[in-house]
N, C-alpha and C positions, 0 to 999 in steps of 0.2 A: 262540826262540833264547836260549841262556844268555849269549851274548856277541855283540859286533859292533854296528856302528851300523845304525840304520834298521829295526828290526822294525816292521811295520805291521799293523793289524787285518785279520782275515780279510774283513770286509765291504769294505774298500778293495781288497784283493786281488781279490775277486770283481768289483767295479766295473771295475777296470783290465782284468782278463781278458775281461770281457764286451765291451770295446771293441776288442779285438785281433782282426784277421782270423784265421781258423783255420789258415792256412798259416804264420803267425808263431808262434814259440815263446813261450808264456806260462808262466813258471816259478813254482812254489811251492817256496821253500826251507823245509824242515822239519827240526826236530831230533827229531821223534817217531820211535819205533822199533817200535811195535806196528802190525802190518799193518792191523788194523781201524780204528785211530785215523787212520792215514795215508790210508786209502781214504775215510773220512768227511770228513777235511779237504780232500782233493782234490775231492770232490763238492760241498762247501760253497763252495769257491773257484772251481771251473769252469776250472781251468788244463789245458793239454795236456801239461805236463811237470812231474814231481816230482823235485826235487833233494834227495837224502837227505844231510843235512849230518853226521849222526852215523852210526854203523855198526850198522844194525839186524840184519844177518846175512843169510846166503844164503837161508834159508827165507822170510824176509820179502820179499826181492827176488823170489823165485819166486811168492809169493802175489800180490804187487803186479802182476807181469806177467800172471798168470792172471786176476786180478779187475779189472784196469783196462786192457782191450784198447784199443789206440789211444793210450794215454797213455805218453809216454816216461819212462823211469826213468834218472836220472843219480845215480851214487854218488860222493860226495866222498871222496877219500882224502887224509888229512893226511900230507904227506911229512915225517916226523920222522926218517927214516933209510932205510937200504937195505931194511928189512923192508916198506916200502911197495910194493915190486915184488911180493912174495909176495901181499900183500893185493889188489893190482890183478889179478894172475893168477887169484886165487880168485873174484873178483866179476865179472870182465869178461863171462863168458858169460851172466850173469843180469841184465845191465842194457843200456841202449841206448848209454850213454856214461859216461866217467869224468871227474871234475873234480879236478885236483890242486891242493891248497891248503896253507897253512902254519899251520893251527891245531894244537891239541893237545887231543884228546878225553880224555886221561888225567889232566888236571888236576882239582882239586876242583870248580872252576867251569870246565866244559869250554869250550875255545876252538874254535868251529866255523866260524870265518870272520871277516873284517873285522879281522884283526890288523895289517895293514900290513907284515908281515914277508915276506921272500922265503925260499925254501928251496933245497935243493941241486938245481939244474936238471939236473945230470948224471943224477941218479936219475929225474927227470921224463922226460928224453929216453929213458932206458932203458925206462921204462914205456911210453912212446908207441911205441917200436920193437917192443915185445914183445906188447902186447895187440891184439886184433882189433876193437876198438870205437873210435869217436872219443874223443880226449883233449883236454879243455879245460885251460888253464893259468890259475891264479889265484895269489894270494899275494904281496902287496907290489908288484904291478905299478903303474907310474906312467909319466908321459910320458918320463922319463929312462932307463928300463930296459926298456920293453916291446919295443922293436925288437930289442935284444940277446936278450931272452928268447925271442922268436919265432925268431930265427936259431938259437939254441942248442937249443931243444926242438922246434920245428916242430909246434906243437899244431894241432889242428883249429880252435880258437878260443881267445880269451882272455876273462877275466872280471876286472872291476875294481870296486873299491868305494872303499876309503880313499884310493887313489892319485889320485882326481879330486875330493877333498873338501878344503875349508878350513874349519876350526872346525866340523867335523861336517856341513857343508852342501855340496851339489854346487857345484863351482867350474867355471863354463862355460869359462873360459880353460884350465884344466887339462884339461878334457874335450876341447876342440878340439886341444890339443897332443897328447893321448893318441891321438886318432883319426889325426892327421897322422903320428905316429910309427908306428902300426900300418900305415898305408897305405904308408909308405916302407920298411918292414922288408925286409931282404934275405933271401929264402927260397930262393935258389938255392944 
């Protein structure tokens, strides 16, 4: 990953994935875009879900679905504006889910996650209402805003990184508050 906190070695990913029961999602977040490289990385790591943090293209998504049967493919879409809806519509039928985040893959050093910034949740809600696959929400979520984000977007699930960290490390108190906020979110 060219940005974001917490890249870990593939050997550690494989160790973690090996200890997770098969019914639980084990995610590989990858910035690779070449299908052969992604397939090889998934096989080395032994995960059951590949999260594409960059935009490898529709043909790559098709190849991954064909060559990795039983492995879920999640495409990250960085919501930098209303064009994210078109991107979501284009990719939705080729992946198992979409994750909406606040990076910027167009920068010289791509931001592919872990920015701590929110994005326009009205665009995210529109995407969730339009596509036929589960939509996860990420991007600047923290204990103070996650309940509002869930209420506004109504995602399938949420993803958090920087919002539960202090000085780059997981903060148990923030994590507890985050989980409590998710549990109390008004989804009606």
